[in-house]
N, C-alpha and C positions, 0 to 999 in steps of 0.2 A: 217658277212660274205662279206658285203661291203667292209669294212676295209681289209679283207683277199684279196680280189679282186684287191685293190689298190697296197696292199704290193707285191702281186705277179706280178704286172705290173712295178715294180721298174727298170727292165731291159731296159725300155725306156729311162731312163736317159742317156744310152749309147751314145745317140745322142748329148748330151751336155757335156759329160766328156772327151771325147777324149781318149778312152780306148786303141786304136791302133789295135783293133780286128776288122775283117770285119763282118758286120752284114749279108752279103750275105753268107759266108762261115763257120763262127765259130758257135760252140755250145753255147747256152745261158750260160750253165754251166761253160764256160771259163770264163765268167766275174767275178765268184766268185773263181777263182783258186788261189791257195795260192800266186802263183809268179806274179799275176796281181795287179797293183796299187790301184784299187778299191775294191778288193776282199772282204774285211771285210764288206763293205756295202752292197754289193750284197748278201753275205751269210747271213747276219743278216735280210735283207729284207725277204729272203726265209724261215729263221727260223719263223720270225713274221707271215708271211702268213700261213705257215703250221700250227702253233699253233692255229691262229684265226679260220682257216677253221674247224680244228679238234673240236674245243670247239663249234663251232655253228652247225657242223653235229651232235655231241654227243647230243646237246640240242634238236635239231630237233626229234632225235630218241626217246627222252625221252617225249617230250611234244606234237608233231604233230600228227594227225590222222596216223594210221599205216595200210597198205596194203602190200602185199608181195612186189610189186615194190617199195614203198616208203622205206621200210625197207633195201632191196638190195641198193637202190640209195645212202641213208644216211650212210649206211655202206661203200660203195664205197668211198663217199666223206670222210668219216673219215680216210679211208685208205689213200686217196690222201694227207690229210692234214698231217698225221703222217709220211708218207713217205717223203714229201717235208720238213718236220723239219729235219728229219734223214739226207736227202740228203745234207743239208746245214752244217751239221756236218762231212760229208764225201766228202770233195772238192777235185776237180782235184789238182794235184801237179803242173800242168804246162797247157799250152793250145796247146793241139795236132795239131789243123788246123793251127796254125800260128808257129809252132816250130818243125822242122824236127827231132831234137834231142829228143823232147818229144815223137813223134811218134816212134822213133826207141825204146826208154826206154819201151813204152807200150808193143810193140810187142815181146820185149825181156823178159817181165815180171819182169823188174827192177823198176816199179813204187811203191810209197806205198800202203800199204794194202786199206787205205781210198780211194786213187786214182781208184784202180781196184774195189772197191766195188761201186763207185759211180754210174756206169751204171746200177748196179741191183737196186739200191734205186730209181733212176730216172725212170725206167722202171716200177718199182711197183707204182710210183706216177702217171704215164700216165695212166697205166691199171685201177687204181683206178678212176681216173677223167673220163675214158671213160665209166666205169660201172655206174658212177653217172649220166652222161649226158643222157644216154640211158634210163636208169631206171626211173629216175625222169621226164624226158620230157614224156616218155610213161605214166607215172602216171598222169601227168597233162593233158594230152590230153583223156586218157581213163576214169579218175575219176574226173575230173575238180578239183582237189585238189590245184593247184598252177597255177592260170589262165595266168599270163603273159607267163609262158612256154607252155600254151595250143595253142597259136596262131601260125601263120607262123613262126615267127622268132626263137622260141625255136628249132624246127626240123630243120630249115635251119642252125643253128648255130652247131647242132649235125652232120648233113651231111658235112659241112664244115671241121669239127674237124675230122672226119674219113677221109676225104680225106687230110688234112694236115698230119696226122699221117702216112697215107701210103706214102706221098711224103718223109717225115721225114726218115722213116724206109728205105725207098729205097736208099735214100743219104747217110744215115750211112754205108749201106751195101756197096755202091760203094767206099765210103772213106776208109773203112776198107779193101777192096781188092785192094787199090791203083790207083782207077780210077777217083780221083778228088773228090770234094765235092758235086757236083750236086746242088749247091744252099741250101746246108744243112742248113746254118743259116737262110735263108729266110723261108724256110719250117717250121723250128722248133719255129722261132720267130711268125709265123702265128699260128702254133699250140697252143703256151702259151698264145697268145693274145685272142684267141677264147675261151680258159678256162676261162680267166679273164672276157670276156663279158658275158659268161653264169653263171658265179658266181654273176655278177651283176644283171643278170635277175633273178636268184635263189633268192637273197636277196629281191630283189622288190616283188616277188611273196610271200615270207613269210610275209613281212610287211603287204601287202595287205590283206592276210589271217588274220592277227592280231595275 
């Protein structure tokens, strides 16, 4: 799980690679677009992260104590992992926030099928992550199963993640309506960073449980 969190944070390398995309306005997924110079690196990192999280969640379902909340949580995490891996195989063909022609092709329905499907797989991944965050943090506090998540930090990360998701969805709606990005990139980067932080806390909790 820890390795999955690290792989899921590979987008932080954009600070050193000079991608040409704005961290304030671009989708994180645009780093892995087919027309981007480091697309292969970021797509491979997402594939690795997804598979590692999927394996970890499946193992937890098999070997850790089960309650309804933990089953829902681990299943949500497995969905997140699987959808993230699929997402990496359905990359954007171009970067819509940085390329007006790309936006025009999107709105005209002239992008490849994988590009169009990317929004679906990304949405499924985030939904799975949210289910996992809420359910496993609830289980930690209610049943004391995963102590590091039961303290104040676990619920705080969940609340911040919900706020970051609301910010991201609002910004996406504004962008799709042609009203600018509303700091879409910053909101989404905060969203995925919090998921990685929570995965790190979860990994620590599982190790402490033995």
